[in-house]
C-alpha positions as CSV (number, residue, x, y, z in Angstrom):
1,M,-3.7,-23.5,7.0
2,T,-5.3,-23.6,3.6
3,N,-8.8,-23.4,2.4
4,E,-8.4,-24.9,-1.1
5,H,-11.5,-25.4,-3.3
6,E,-10.5,-28.3,-5.6
7,T,-9.5,-30.8,-3.0
8,S,-9.8,-31.4,0.7
9,E,-6.4,-33.1,1.1
10,K,-4.0,-31.0,3.1
11,S,-0.8,-31.3,5.1
12,T,0.1,-29.6,8.4
13,Q,2.6,-27.4,6.4
14,G,-0.2,-26.1,4.1
15,H,1.0,-28.1,1.1
16,V,-1.9,-28.8,-1.3
17,S,-2.0,-32.3,-2.7
18,P,-1.5,-32.2,-6.5
19,R,-4.5,-32.4,-8.8
20,S,-4.8,-31.9,-12.5
21,D,-8.4,-30.9,-13.6
22,V,-7.2,-30.6,-17.2
23,D,-4.6,-32.6,-18.9
24,G,-1.3,-30.7,-18.8
25,Q,-2.5,-28.4,-16.1
26,R,-2.7,-28.2,-12.3
27,V,-5.3,-25.7,-11.0
28,K,-5.6,-24.5,-7.3
29,T,-7.9,-21.9,-5.9
30,F,-7.8,-20.3,-2.4
31,T,-9.7,-17.5,-0.6
32,P,-7.4,-15.0,1.0
33,T,-8.6,-12.3,3.3
34,G,-7.1,-9.5,1.2
35,P,-4.1,-8.8,-1.1
36,V,-1.5,-11.5,-0.9
37,W,2.3,-11.7,-1.0
38,A,3.3,-14.2,-3.7
39,K,6.7,-15.7,-4.0
40,I,7.3,-17.4,-7.3
41,N,10.4,-19.4,-8.3
42,T,10.9,-20.9,-11.7
43,Q,13.8,-21.8,-14.0
44,S,12.6,-21.5,-17.6
45,G,8.9,-21.2,-17.4
46,D,7.0,-18.0,-18.0
47,V,5.2,-16.2,-15.1
48,V,1.9,-14.3,-15.7
49,V,0.2,-12.4,-12.9
50,R,-3.2,-10.8,-13.2
51,A,-4.5,-8.5,-10.5
52,G,-8.2,-7.9,-10.5
53,D,-11.2,-6.8,-8.4
54,G,-12.0,-10.4,-7.3
55,S,-11.1,-11.8,-3.9
56,D,-10.0,-15.3,-5.0
57,L,-6.4,-16.5,-5.5
58,K,-6.1,-18.8,-8.4
59,I,-3.0,-20.6,-9.6
60,T,-2.7,-22.5,-12.9
61,L,0.5,-24.5,-13.6
62,S,0.8,-25.6,-17.2
63,A,3.2,-28.2,-18.6
64,G,2.8,-27.1,-22.2
65,T,3.7,-30.6,-23.6
66,T,2.9,-34.1,-22.4
67,K,6.6,-34.7,-22.1
68,N,6.7,-32.2,-19.2
69,A,3.5,-33.2,-17.5
70,Y,5.4,-35.2,-14.9
71,L,6.6,-31.9,-13.4
72,L,3.0,-31.0,-12.3
73,E,3.1,-33.7,-9.6
74,H,6.3,-32.3,-8.0
75,A,5.8,-28.6,-8.0
76,D,5.3,-27.0,-4.6
77,V,2.2,-24.8,-4.1
78,V,1.8,-23.6,-0.6
79,F,-0.6,-21.0,0.8
80,D,-0.3,-19.7,4.3
81,E,-3.8,-18.3,5.0
82,A,-2.9,-16.8,8.4
83,N,-0.4,-14.4,6.7
84,N,-1.8,-14.4,3.1
85,V,1.5,-15.6,1.7
86,L,1.7,-17.8,-1.4
87,S,4.8,-19.7,-2.3
88,I,5.4,-21.5,-5.6
89,H,8.4,-23.6,-6.7
90,T,7.8,-25.1,-10.1
91,L,10.9,-27.3,-9.6
92,P,11.1,-29.3,-6.3
93,R,13.2,-28.0,-3.5
94,G,15.6,-30.3,-1.8
95,N,16.3,-33.6,-3.5
96,P,13.2,-35.7,-4.0
97,F,15.0,-38.2,-6.2
98,S,16.4,-41.7,-5.8
99,S,19.5,-42.9,-7.6
100,R,17.2,-44.3,-10.3
101,G,15.3,-41.0,-10.9
102,L,12.1,-39.5,-9.5
103,R,10.3,-41.4,-6.8
104,G,7.2,-43.2,-7.9
105,G,8.8,-45.2,-10.7
106,S,9.6,-42.4,-13.1
107,K,12.8,-42.9,-15.1
108,R,13.5,-39.2,-15.4
109,S,16.7,-37.9,-13.7
110,W,17.6,-34.7,-11.9
111,F,19.2,-33.4,-15.1
112,D,15.8,-33.4,-17.0
113,F,14.8,-30.3,-15.0
114,G,17.6,-28.3,-16.6
115,S,15.6,-27.7,-19.8
116,S,12.0,-28.4,-18.6
117,D,9.8,-26.2,-16.5
118,L,6.2,-25.2,-15.9
119,D,4.5,-22.0,-16.9
120,V,2.7,-20.2,-14.0
121,L,-0.5,-18.1,-14.2
122,I,-1.7,-16.4,-11.0
123,E,-4.8,-14.4,-10.5
124,V,-4.6,-12.3,-7.4
125,P,-6.6,-9.6,-5.6
126,K,-5.7,-6.0,-6.6
127,G,-2.9,-4.5,-4.6
128,S,-1.1,-7.8,-4.1
129,S,2.7,-7.9,-3.9
130,L,5.1,-10.2,-5.7
131,E,8.6,-11.6,-5.7
132,V,9.5,-13.5,-8.9
133,K,12.8,-15.3,-9.4
134,T,13.5,-17.0,-12.7
135,M,16.5,-18.1,-14.8
136,S,15.2,-17.7,-18.3
137,G,11.5,-17.3,-18.2
138,N,9.5,-14.1,-19.1
139,T,7.5,-12.2,-16.5
140,F,4.2,-10.6,-17.5
141,L,2.3,-8.5,-15.0
142,H,-1.3,-7.1,-15.5
143,G,-3.4,-4.9,-13.2
144,S,-2.7,-2.8,-10.1
145,L,-0.1,-4.4,-7.9
146,G,1.8,-3.3,-4.7
147,S,5.5,-4.0,-4.2
148,V,7.0,-6.0,-7.0
149,K,10.5,-7.6,-7.2
150,V,11.7,-9.5,-10.3
151,K,15.1,-11.2,-10.6
152,S,15.8,-12.8,-14.0
153,M,18.9,-14.1,-15.8
154,S,17.7,-13.8,-19.3
155,G,13.9,-13.2,-19.4
156,N,11.9,-10.2,-20.4
157,V,9.8,-8.3,-17.9
158,L,6.5,-6.7,-19.1
159,A,4.4,-4.7,-16.6
160,R,2.4,-2.2,-18.5
161,D,-0.2,-1.4,-15.8
162,S,0.6,0.1,-12.4
163,S,2.5,-0.8,-9.2
164,A,3.5,0.9,-6.0
165,S,7.1,0.0,-6.4
166,L,9.1,-2.1,-8.9
167,D,12.6,-3.6,-8.5
168,V,14.0,-5.5,-11.5
169,Q,17.4,-7.2,-11.8
170,S,18.1,-8.7,-15.2
171,A,21.3,-10.0,-16.8
172,S,19.8,-10.1,-20.3
173,G,16.3,-9.1,-21.2
174,D,14.1,-6.1,-22.0
175,V,12.1,-4.3,-19.3
176,N,8.9,-2.5,-20.3
177,V,6.8,-1.1,-17.5
178,G,3.9,1.3,-17.0
179,Q,3.1,3.5,-14.1
180,V,5.2,3.2,-10.9
181,A,4.3,5.3,-8.0
182,S,7.1,5.6,-5.4
183,L,10.2,3.6,-6.4
184,L,11.5,2.2,-9.7
185,R,14.8,0.5,-9.6
186,C,16.2,-1.5,-12.6
187,K,19.6,-3.0,-13.0
188,S,20.3,-4.7,-16.4
189,A,23.4,-6.0,-18.1
190,S,21.9,-6.2,-21.5
191,G,18.5,-5.1,-22.7
192,D,16.3,-2.1,-23.4
193,V,14.5,-0.4,-20.5
194,A,11.3,1.6,-21.0
195,C,8.8,3.1,-18.5
196,S,5.7,5.1,-19.5
197,S,5.3,6.8,-16.1
198,A,8.4,6.8,-13.9
199,A,8.3,6.7,-10.1
200,A,9.0,9.6,-7.8
201,K,12.4,8.0,-7.2
202,T,13.8,6.2,-10.3
203,E,17.2,4.5,-10.6
204,I,18.2,2.8,-13.8
205,H,21.6,1.2,-14.2
206,N,22.1,-0.4,-17.6
207,A,25.2,-1.8,-19.3
208,S,24.0,-2.2,-22.9
209,G,20.6,-1.1,-24.2
210,D,18.5,2.0,-24.7
211,V,16.6,3.7,-21.8
212,T,13.3,5.5,-22.5
213,L,11.4,7.2,-19.7
214,C,8.3,9.3,-19.5
215,V,8.0,11.4,-16.3
216,E,4.7,12.7,-15.1
217,Q,5.4,13.6,-11.4
218,P,8.1,15.6,-9.5
219,G,10.9,13.5,-8.2
220,K,14.5,12.3,-8.8
221,I,15.6,10.4,-11.8
222,Q,19.0,8.8,-12.1
223,V,20.2,6.9,-15.2
224,R,23.6,5.3,-15.8
225,N,24.1,3.7,-19.1
226,V,27.3,2.3,-20.6
227,S,26.3,1.7,-24.2
228,G,22.9,3.0,-25.4
229,D,20.8,6.1,-25.8
230,V,18.8,7.7,-23.0
231,S,15.6,9.5,-23.8
232,V,13.5,11.3,-21.1
233,R,10.1,12.9,-21.9
234,V,8.8,15.3,-19.3
235,A,5.1,16.1,-18.8
236,R,4.1,19.7,-19.5
237,G,4.0,22.0,-16.5
238,L,6.9,20.4,-14.7
239,A,10.3,22.1,-14.4
240,V,13.5,20.1,-14.8
241,D,17.0,20.3,-13.3
242,V,19.3,18.2,-15.4
243,T,22.9,17.0,-15.1
244,G,24.0,15.1,-18.1
245,D,27.4,13.6,-19.0
246,S,28.3,11.5,-22.1
247,V,31.8,10.5,-23.0
248,S,31.3,9.9,-26.7
249,G,27.6,10.9,-27.3
250,T,25.6,14.1,-27.6
251,M,23.1,15.8,-25.4
252,G,20.0,17.7,-26.6
253,S,16.7,19.1,-25.4
254,N,13.8,21.3,-26.5
255,I,13.2,22.6,-22.9
256,D,15.1,24.7,-20.3
257,L,17.2,22.2,-18.3
258,D,17.8,24.4,-15.3
259,A,14.7,24.7,-13.1
260,K,16.6,27.0,-10.7
261,G,16.4,29.8,-13.2
262,D,12.6,29.6,-13.2
263,G,12.2,29.8,-9.4
264,A,10.3,26.6,-9.3
265,S,9.5,25.0,-6.0
266,D,10.7,21.5,-5.0
267,D,7.2,20.0,-5.6
268,E,7.3,21.1,-9.2
269,V,10.8,20.0,-10.1
270,I,12.1,16.8,-11.6
271,V,15.8,16.4,-10.8
272,I,17.4,14.3,-13.6
273,K,21.0,12.9,-13.6
274,V,22.1,11.0,-16.7
275,A,25.5,9.6,-17.4
276,T,26.5,7.5,-20.5
277,V,29.8,6.3,-22.0
278,S,28.8,5.8,-25.6
279,G,25.2,7.0,-26.0
280,N,23.2,10.1,-26.8
281,I,21.1,11.9,-24.2
282,R,17.8,13.6,-25.0
283,I,15.5,15.5,-22.6
284,D,12.2,16.7,-24.2
285,T,8.7,17.7,-23.4
286,A,6.2,14.9,-23.7
287,A,3.8,15.2,-26.7
C-alpha cells in the first residue's frame, strides 16, 4: 500500500514503521501518482505545507526539544497509495497506554500529551488538497493548492499563495490568505481576516476583528462582522453593487456603489453585502 523510501518495513494497513534519520525528527518520503489529499491532525504543533513542481511526498515530523522526542515513535503517518491519500495524527489515536504510561517502558502518562506536540512539515505536489485540524497550532501554506480546509481553536492561518478553494474555521487567530479562485469561506470568533485576491464567492463571518479584502474578479462578497472595520478594495474596471449596514459605524467609498446605474453586465459586477454592528465600512478602488 505504501512505497516508502527510508525503510522497507510496512504493515497491511499502510502504516510506516517509525524511523528518525535526524535526532528530534522523523522523515518519510513517498511517491504518489499525482496531487494528494492530505489529512493532518495536531493539537499544539505547527503545520507547514509546501506545494511544488516535484512529484514526491515528503513528511518531516519535528519534536523541537529532546523532552518531546518520545512523541515521534507514536505519531501515525499513513499513506494510501491506491487513492493518493495521506493521513497524519501527531498524537496517537485510540489509547496506546497502559496504566503505568506509554507502552515500551516510558513513564510518561496520557496527560503529557496535553501540552506537548510535534511540528509537521509536508512537501506535496502542486494542486494537492488539504484538511488540517489543530487546537492551538499555526498553519502555514505555500505554493499552489487545490481544496483546503483548516479548523483551528486558537492558531493563525497564513496562506499567501493560491488555492482553488479555502474554508477556515477559527475560534481565535488571524487569517491571512492570498489568491482564492472559486470559494473562500471564513468563520472566526476573534481575529483579523485579510485576503489579497478574494474568490468568486467569498463569505466572511467574524465576531471580533478587522476584515480586509482585495477583489480582482466578478463575483459575490458577503461579510458579517460584529466588532471591527471592513475594508474592500476593488480592482479597476469592475463595477460594484454594494449593500452596507452598520449599527454604530460609518460607510464611505471613492467609487460608485450602484453598478445597475452603469448598465454593467453580470460578468463585470461584484456584488458586495456588508453588515457590521460596531465597525466602519469602506469600499474603494484598489491602488
